[in-house]
C-alpha positions as CSV (number, residue, x, y, z in Angstrom):
1,M,45.6,35.8,23.3
2,A,45.5,32.8,25.6
3,G,42.6,34.3,27.5
4,A,40.6,34.9,24.3
5,W,41.3,31.3,23.3
6,R,40.0,30.0,26.6
7,I,36.9,32.2,26.3
8,G,36.2,30.8,22.8
9,L,36.7,27.3,24.1
10,V,34.3,27.8,26.9
11,C,31.7,29.4,24.7
12,G,32.0,26.6,22.2
13,A,31.5,24.0,24.9
14,L,28.4,25.8,26.2
15,L,26.9,25.9,22.7
16,L,27.6,22.2,22.2
17,A,26.1,21.4,25.6
18,A,23.0,23.4,24.6
19,A,22.7,21.6,21.3
20,C,23.1,18.2,23.0
21,A,20.5,19.1,25.7
22,D,17.6,19.2,23.2
23,P,14.7,17.8,25.3
24,A,12.7,16.9,22.2
25,R,15.5,15.0,20.7
26,E,16.2,13.2,23.9
27,R,12.6,12.3,24.4
28,F,12.2,11.1,20.8
29,E,15.3,8.9,20.9
30,R,14.0,7.4,24.2
31,A,10.6,6.8,22.7
32,E,12.2,5.1,19.7
33,K,14.1,2.7,22.0
34,E,10.9,2.0,24.0
35,L,9.1,1.3,20.8
36,L,11.8,-1.2,19.7
37,S,11.5,-2.8,23.2
38,Q,7.7,-3.2,22.7
39,K,7.0,-0.7,25.6
40,M,4.1,0.7,23.6
41,E,2.5,2.9,26.3
42,A,5.8,4.5,27.2
43,A,6.7,5.1,23.6
44,L,3.3,6.7,22.9
45,A,3.6,8.9,25.9
46,G,6.9,10.1,24.6
47,Y,5.6,10.9,21.2
48,R,2.6,12.7,22.6
49,Y,4.8,14.8,24.9
50,I,6.9,16.0,21.9
51,A,3.9,16.9,19.8
52,R,2.2,18.7,22.7
53,D,5.1,20.4,24.5
54,H,7.6,21.0,21.7
55,P,5.5,21.7,18.6
56,Q,8.3,23.8,17.1
57,S,10.8,21.0,17.3
58,R,12.0,19.3,14.1
59,Y,11.0,16.0,15.8
60,A,7.3,17.0,16.2
61,P,6.2,15.8,12.7
62,A,7.9,12.4,13.2
63,A,6.4,12.1,16.6
64,L,2.9,12.7,15.2
65,L,3.5,10.1,12.5
66,R,4.7,7.6,15.1
67,Q,1.7,8.5,17.3
68,G,-0.7,7.8,14.5
69,D,1.0,4.5,13.6
70,L,0.7,3.3,17.2
71,Y,-2.9,4.3,17.5
72,G,-3.9,2.8,14.2
73,G,-1.6,-0.3,14.1
74,Y,-1.3,-1.3,17.7
75,Y,-4.2,0.1,19.6
76,R,-6.7,-0.1,16.7
77,N,-8.0,3.3,17.7
78,F,-8.6,4.7,14.3
79,P,-10.2,8.0,15.2
80,A,-7.1,8.9,17.4
81,A,-4.8,7.8,14.5
82,L,-6.6,10.0,12.1
83,E,-6.4,12.9,14.5
84,A,-2.7,12.5,14.8
85,Y,-2.2,12.3,11.0
86,E,-4.5,15.2,10.3
87,S,-2.6,17.3,12.9
88,L,0.7,16.5,11.1
89,V,-0.7,17.4,7.7
90,Y,-2.3,20.6,8.8
91,N,0.4,22.0,11.1
92,Y,3.5,20.8,9.1
93,P,2.3,20.8,5.4
94,K,5.9,20.8,4.1
95,A,7.3,18.1,6.4
96,S,8.7,15.0,4.7
97,E,6.4,12.9,6.9
98,V,3.2,14.3,5.3
99,P,2.8,11.9,2.3
100,R,3.3,8.9,4.7
101,A,0.6,10.4,6.9
102,L,-1.7,10.9,4.0
103,L,-1.1,7.3,2.9
104,R,-1.9,6.0,6.3
105,T,-5.1,8.2,6.4
106,A,-6.1,6.7,3.0
107,E,-5.6,3.2,4.3
108,I,-7.9,3.8,7.3
109,H,-10.6,5.5,5.1
110,L,-10.6,2.6,2.7
111,L,-10.0,-0.5,4.9
112,Q,-11.6,0.5,8.1
113,Y,-14.3,3.0,7.2
114,L,-15.1,1.6,3.8
115,D,-14.9,5.1,2.3
116,P,-13.1,4.8,-1.1
117,S,-13.9,8.3,-2.2
118,S,-12.0,9.9,0.8
119,A,-9.2,7.4,0.3
120,A,-8.8,8.3,-3.3
121,A,-8.8,12.0,-2.5
122,D,-5.9,11.5,0.0
123,L,-3.9,9.4,-2.5
124,E,-4.5,11.8,-5.4
125,R,-3.2,14.6,-3.1
126,I,0.0,12.7,-2.6
127,R,0.4,12.3,-6.4
128,K,-0.2,16.0,-6.9
129,E,1.8,17.5,-4.1
130,F,4.6,15.0,-3.4
131,R,5.8,13.7,-6.8
132,R,9.0,12.4,-5.4
133,F,7.5,10.3,-2.6
134,D,9.4,7.0,-2.4
135,G,6.2,5.0,-1.7
136,E,4.4,5.9,-5.0
137,D,4.0,2.2,-5.9
138,E,2.1,1.7,-2.7
139,V,0.0,4.8,-3.5
140,L,-0.9,3.5,-6.9
141,F,-1.8,0.1,-5.6
142,L,-4.1,1.5,-2.9
143,L,-5.5,4.0,-5.4
144,A,-6.5,1.1,-7.7
145,R,-8.2,-0.6,-4.8
146,A,-10.1,2.6,-3.9
147,Y,-11.3,3.1,-7.4
148,G,-12.3,-0.5,-7.7
149,A,-14.3,-0.3,-4.4
150,A,-15.9,2.9,-5.8
151,G,-16.9,1.1,-9.0
152,E,-14.7,3.3,-11.1
153,D,-13.4,0.5,-13.3
154,E,-11.6,2.6,-15.9
155,R,-9.7,4.7,-13.4
156,Q,-8.8,1.5,-11.6
157,A,-7.4,0.0,-14.8
158,V,-5.4,3.2,-15.5
159,A,-3.9,3.2,-12.0
160,L,-2.9,-0.5,-12.3
161,A,-1.4,0.0,-15.7
162,E,0.7,2.9,-14.4
163,L,1.8,0.8,-11.4
164,T,3.0,-2.2,-13.5
165,E,4.7,0.0,-16.1
166,R,6.5,2.3,-13.8
167,F,7.4,-0.1,-11.0
168,P,7.7,-3.5,-12.7
169,K,10.0,-4.9,-9.9
170,S,7.8,-3.8,-7.0
171,N,5.9,-6.3,-5.0
172,R,2.9,-4.1,-5.3
173,A,3.2,-4.3,-9.1
174,A,3.1,-8.1,-8.9
175,E,-0.1,-7.9,-6.9
176,G,-1.4,-5.2,-9.3
177,R,-1.1,-7.5,-12.3
178,W,-3.3,-10.1,-10.6
179,M,-5.8,-7.3,-9.6
180,L,-5.9,-6.0,-13.1
181,A,-6.5,-9.4,-14.7
182,Y,-9.3,-10.2,-12.3
183,A,-10.8,-6.7,-12.7
184,L,-10.9,-7.1,-16.4
185,L,-12.5,-10.5,-16.1
186,G,-15.1,-9.1,-13.7
187,Q,-15.8,-6.3,-16.3
188,R,-16.3,-9.0,-19.0
189,R,-13.4,-7.6,-21.0
190,Y,-12.5,-11.2,-21.7
191,A,-9.9,-10.5,-24.5
192,D,-8.0,-8.1,-22.3
193,A,-8.3,-10.4,-19.3
194,D,-6.9,-13.3,-21.3
195,R,-3.9,-11.2,-22.4
196,E,-3.2,-10.3,-18.8
197,F,-3.5,-13.9,-17.5
198,R,-1.1,-15.0,-20.3
199,K,1.4,-12.5,-19.1
200,L,1.1,-13.8,-15.6
201,L,1.5,-17.4,-16.8
202,Y,4.7,-16.4,-18.7
203,I,6.3,-14.8,-15.6
204,A,5.0,-17.3,-13.1
205,V,7.8,-19.1,-11.2
206,D,5.7,-21.3,-8.8
207,R,3.1,-23.9,-9.4
208,E,0.3,-22.1,-7.6
209,S,0.7,-19.0,-9.7
210,K,0.7,-21.0,-12.9
211,V,-2.4,-22.8,-11.9
212,Q,-4.2,-19.5,-11.1
213,A,-3.1,-17.9,-14.4
214,R,-4.4,-20.9,-16.4
215,W,-7.7,-20.8,-14.5
216,G,-8.0,-17.1,-15.4
217,M,-7.2,-17.9,-19.0
218,A,-9.8,-20.7,-19.1
219,Q,-12.5,-18.4,-17.8
220,S,-11.5,-15.6,-20.2
221,L,-11.6,-17.9,-23.2
222,E,-14.9,-19.3,-22.1
223,G,-16.3,-15.8,-21.8
224,M,-15.0,-15.1,-25.3
225,G,-16.8,-18.1,-26.7
226,D,-13.6,-20.0,-27.5
227,L,-14.8,-23.3,-25.9
228,Q,-12.0,-25.4,-27.4
229,G,-9.4,-23.1,-26.0
230,A,-11.1,-23.0,-22.6
231,I,-11.3,-26.8,-22.5
232,A,-7.6,-27.1,-23.3
233,Q,-6.8,-24.8,-20.3
234,Y,-9.1,-26.7,-18.0
235,E,-7.6,-30.0,-19.1
236,A,-4.1,-28.6,-18.3
237,L,-5.3,-28.0,-14.8
238,R,-6.1,-31.7,-14.2
239,G,-4.3,-32.8,-11.1
240,D,-3.4,-29.3,-10.1
241,W,-6.6,-27.5,-9.2
242,G,-7.8,-27.9,-5.7
243,D,-11.2,-29.4,-6.7
244,P,-10.5,-32.0,-9.5
245,R,-14.2,-33.0,-9.6
246,Y,-15.3,-29.4,-10.4
247,V,-12.7,-29.3,-13.3
248,E,-14.0,-32.5,-14.8
249,E,-17.6,-31.3,-14.6
250,K,-16.5,-28.0,-16.2
251,I,-14.8,-29.8,-19.1
252,G,-17.9,-32.1,-19.5
253,R,-20.3,-29.1,-19.7
254,L,-18.2,-27.3,-22.2
255,K,-17.8,-30.4,-24.4
256,G,-21.6,-30.8,-24.2
257,R,-22.0,-27.3,-25.4
258,L,-19.7,-28.0,-28.4
259,R,-21.8,-31.0,-29.4
260,T,-25.0,-29.0,-29.2
261,P,-26.0,-27.9,-32.7
């Protein structure tokens, strides 16, 4: 009985040692420490080693994601970053890192290659295949930018509306409200733009935001032909707008238009 117990203990110890001696895990943890210590080349070498020599490891998808982030964010080598992300998506389609890789791919397509169509396709794939992705507010924000860059105004407005409705406390939702207001203004949908700028004025907590919201309201009212309302908003900006002379000239021109029969 005692001999069997000793054999079991030895076997358990051997199994534990084998589990602890996971070369992929050890290399990944070392690379993480090197990354935190700003030893970028050493960290990148570690991540590449895992993806190349231990492709079956559970650390391989995370290593590819880190590899792509380093290439894209630190080295600014966007082709290499895309190659890492695409390898992750293709070889590990069910990995939890995939939606993040698709998001990074979309950022590169949109912001570096100025390819909004490819960016939108990446982002729509996240929304279709990874509905529980915790970065969906980021996805919607970038999707709105992609649609705006592609000239798809209606789809941009829909993405921004969903962003602000579903994630009202997100920082991206705050940016999205401004994007939506200015997008509507650019589309000459002045009544809708005025409504959005009024919302922004209502929730604004700092002087700069209030000034920007009033300026948007003034421009929207002017576009609608409500010159009295526009003048009132421009007058409220006196002393706050960065170019007081321009504001005075604007008020003078609008008052002149009112006097013209």
